[in-house]
N, C-alpha and C positions, 0 to 999 in steps of 0.2 A: 739330885737321883743317881747314884752310883751304876756307873756301864757294869754289865757282866763281865767276868774275866774271858779273854779270849782262849786261851788254853785250854779250859773248860770247853768252851764252843767248839774249838776245833777237834777237840775228843770227841763230843756229842755228834757233830756231822760227820767225821769218819764212823761211827756206830752204825747213824745211818744208813750212809753210803753201804757199808758191808751189809745191812739187812736189806737194801733194795735190790742189790745183786744175790742174795740168798733166796730171796722171793722169786726174782726173775727165772733163775736157774728150773724152782719149783713149777713155775708157770710153764715151763720149756716142758717139762717132763709131762704135765698135765695135758697139754694140748698134744704130746705124740701119744699119749695113751686114748685119745678120744676115737670113738667109732661111729660110724654115719647114722644118722637119725632123721625120720621122716618128720615132715613139717606138722608143729605143734607137740611133738615128743622130743623136748628138750632134755637132756641128762640131767639130774639131780645128785644131790649127794644123798649118800645110803638113810640118813636119818632124817633127811629134811632140812638139817641145819644150815645157817648162814656157812657161806664159804666163799674165799676169794677167788675162787678159781673156777666155780661153776654158776653159770654156764659159760661157756667159753665163746664170746662174741668177739668180733672186728673191732668193737669201739672198746671192749677191755683191754685186747692187746695191745691198742693204741692210744689206753689212758696214760698218761703221766704216772710215775712213781708215789708218788706223793698224793694225788687223788685216790688211787689205788690202794695205796699199802696203810694209809695213815688214816685221810680222813674217809673212806668206805668204811672201816671197823670202827670208826669214834661216832658216824652213822648209826650204824646198828646198833653200838651200846646205847646210844642216847635214846634212840625211839625204844627198846628194851625195858628201860630203867624208867623213864618218861610215859610210856606207852601213848605216844605222841599222837597216832592214829586215832585214838580213841579219846584220849581226852581232850585234845584239841583238833577234832574233826572239822571244826569250821576253818582252820588254817590250811588252804590249799600249797602246792606247789609252787604257783606264780607268788603267792602273798611272800612266800618264802624267799623268792629270787629279789622281789623288789624290796624286802625289809633289809636284804644284806647291804643295797646303796648304801642306808641312811645309816646302817650300823658303822660302817667305817670313816664316818665325820670325823667323831672324836680323834681317830687313829691320824687322819690327815692332818689334823691341828697338832697334834704332836709331833710330826713328822719336821715340823716348822721350827722345832724346839733347837736352842743353839746345846742343849745337854744330849749328848749318846745315850743316856740312859732312857730319857723321856721318848727319843725316838726309837728306842727299839723296844717301848712299851706299845708305842703306835705301831710298828711293824707287828707285834703281836696282837693286836686289835683288828687289825686289815688280815691276816692270817684266821682270824676266827671267821671273817666275812667270806673270805675262800672257801673255808669250811662249810659254810652255808651252801655255798655254789654247788657243793656236791651232794649236801642234804635235800633240796629240791628234788634232784633226780632220784636220789634213794627213795624218798615220800612216793614219788609218781610210782616208780615201780612197785612198792609195796602196797598201795592203794591199787593198782591195777593187779594186784597179785601176780607180776611176773618178773622174774628176776633177771630177764636177758636185759643187759646194759646196751641199747640201740640208740642211734640216733633217728629221731621220729620226724624226719625234714616235713616242713611243711605245720607241723601243729604249731598250736598259740606257746606252749611252752619253749618248744626250740628257739623260736623269735625272741622272746621275752628274756628268756637266760642270755642269746647272741649280743642282747641290747644292755643288760646290764653286766655283762662283761665289757663290752666298749665301754661305759660311761664308769666305772668302777677303775678300769687302765687307764683312762685320760684322765681322769681327776686324781692319780696316784703320780701319774709322769708331769703333770702340772705342778703339782706341790712340789715335787721332789726338785724339777728345774728350777722354782722360784728359790728354795733352800740354795741349790748349788751355787746360785747367783748370789746369794745375800750373804754365804761363806763360799766365796769360790775357792776350789782347790789350787796349789800353787805348783806351777813348772818350773824347770831351769830357765834362767834367762842366756844371754850370748855369752860366750866363752872370753874371760877377760884379756887383755892383749898385755902382757906383761914389756914394759923397756927392756931392751939390752943395752949396757954401757960398755962394756968390754968383754973379752973373752973369758976372762977370768970371773967376773960377775955372772955372766953368763951361765958358766958350768957351776958355780955355786946354787945357782938361784935353780936349776936342773936338778942338782942333787937335791936340794931342799925340797922340791917339790916331788920329785920320786919319794921322798922319803917320807913325807907327810901323806901324799895321794897316791902314792902306788903308782904312779910313772902315768896315772890319769891327767887330760886337760883341765885347767882351773877353769872353773864354772863361774858365771856371774849369779848375784842373788837371784832366790827363787819369786817370780812375780807370781799375781795372781792370774787365772785362766781367763780370757776375755769373754765376756756374756756371750758375743755373737757364737763363741765357738761351743758355749755350753748349749747354747740354743739348737744349733746345727746338730750335736751330738744328740741330745733327745730325740730329736725328730726323726733321725734315723735309727734311734732304736725302736721309736713307735712305729716306724713302718716296716721293721721288721717283726713284729709284733702281729702287725694286718698281714704281712705274707705269710707268717707261721698260721695265722689261725685260717686263711685262706685254701692255702694247700693241706692242712691236716685235714678240714672238713670236707675237698673234695675227694682228697685219699679215702676216706670213712666212706662216703657217698660210694664211690668207686668200686671198694672191695665188698660193700654190704650188698648190693647189688649183685655181683658176681660171684659169691663165694657164702651168700647165706640165702636162706628161703622166704627172709620175710620177717620172721619171728626169732632168728639167730641159732635154727638147725640149719645142719647141711648134708651135702648128699655126700658118696665117696669121692667123686670127682672134685667137690667143692672142697673137702677135708684133705683133700691130697695135695691142693696146691695151699691150702692155708697151712698147713707141716712142713711144706717145703723150706728149707735154711734160707732161701731168697726172700720168702715173704716174713720171716721172724725177724730178718736183719732189717729189711726197710722199717716193719712195723716197730722195731724195738729205736731204730733211730727217730721215728717220729715222737715216740716215749720223751724221750730226752730233747729236742726241740719243737714240741709246739708252743701254743699260746699259753697254756696254764704252765707249763715248767718253766720259761724263760720268765713269766712273771715271777713266780716263786724264787727262782735265781735273782732276779732284779731286788725282791725284797730281802733275800738273805744278805748280798751286797749292802744294802741299805744297813741292816742290822749289824755288821762287822765294820762299819764305817769305811767300804771299799767301792762305793758306788762310782765313783768317778773312772777308777780304775777299773772296774767292769764293764762300763761305756765304753771305754777307749780302746780295751780289747778285744771287743765286739761288734764294734761300729761298721767293720767293713769284712773281716772274714766271716759273720754270721751270716751278711747276705749270699756268699761265695758256698757256705754250706747249705742253706736253705735251697738256692737254686738248684744246686746240685741233687737235692733229695727231691725235690718236686719233679725234674726231669728224668730221674730214674725210676721214680713212683709210676710216673705216666708210662715210660716204656713197660715197665712190667706188667701196670694195668692192660695195656696192650696184648702183651704175652699173653697173660690170663684168657684173655676173650679169645685169641687165636687156639688157645688149648682147648677151652669149652667147645668153641665151635668146631674144631678136629673131631670132637666127641661126638658132635651132633652129627658131622656126616658119618662116621661109622655107624651110627645109632639108625641113620637113613636106610640102612640098607635093606632092615625087616621093618619099618615103620611106616605107616600111611604118608603119601606126601603131605596131606593138610597138617599132620601132625609136626611134621619136620619144619615146615613154614612157621609155624607158631613158635617151636622152641627156638628156631633161627632168628625169628624177629625179637623175641625175648632176651636173647643173648647179645643182640647188637645194641638193641634199646639200652642193655645194664651198662654198657662199657659209656654212654652219652651223659 
């Protein structure tokens, strides 16, 4: 199987990135145009049709762009063309979640191939499984007649989806680690020490080295990366995925409790915080640093045959970036809590004592 031309792939990747940037700008403007709503009164599109921007929820704002701008429209087209909810009413979202784990098995087998074209086909199959991860949530919202993208912590689907994500990620990492060990990447060996016979010979050799190598040191032969280094590097990335997943879910839970009414609607103060630049910046960074985005980048690196370069560039800097994002996010959540509590204190001047106590306890519980 012939590998796809890298120049065409790079052009396609550039086009997709520009599309993501354009859609993010549109999402920002839609967010700024929102008005406060009462609970149960979510804003909808004027004609009730599907939209990538309505209703605006915390989870939507923190969803990675591939899921948001590619998988979600594909889910809508798929359900409209196949009439999935009517034709296959016996297939539940949880069944879709479990099915995708088995769907990626042929893709995992292809990832072990020596042919780059076969590995690219394996990545394509796995990406179909990733799309099914978005499909199960879309079906759940469609059958519940609720367009709001929210995290229902405690529901069976919430935990089942997380388990399937974890199983799929572990399987992909293990298979790729085996592939790297079977065909280890190569790295430069120790520099060669050339003997010096006399000054004239030394000067001639130096000129020869500079003319041939541009003045750089003479490197030794490229040697395979040790299996131990491959294992450690893959484990480091795996723990990064775990850290990103825990941090992302914690951030969504905190923002949902503080900035939503339980169904995705927002009060005036909640919406003011949601529209703030600091909130948007933190949520945007979570969009590009969440578990799903990291997995997509991992698969793209496999597709371009740049997996080892991707892992080595991210193995340490990834922890620094995620730790900084988690700390800043926690400080931001505390600042939002203080702002909402300050609003409660101002409201207390004209409200009954019992009402103030209930609202205050609710705000404090939201930060836990």
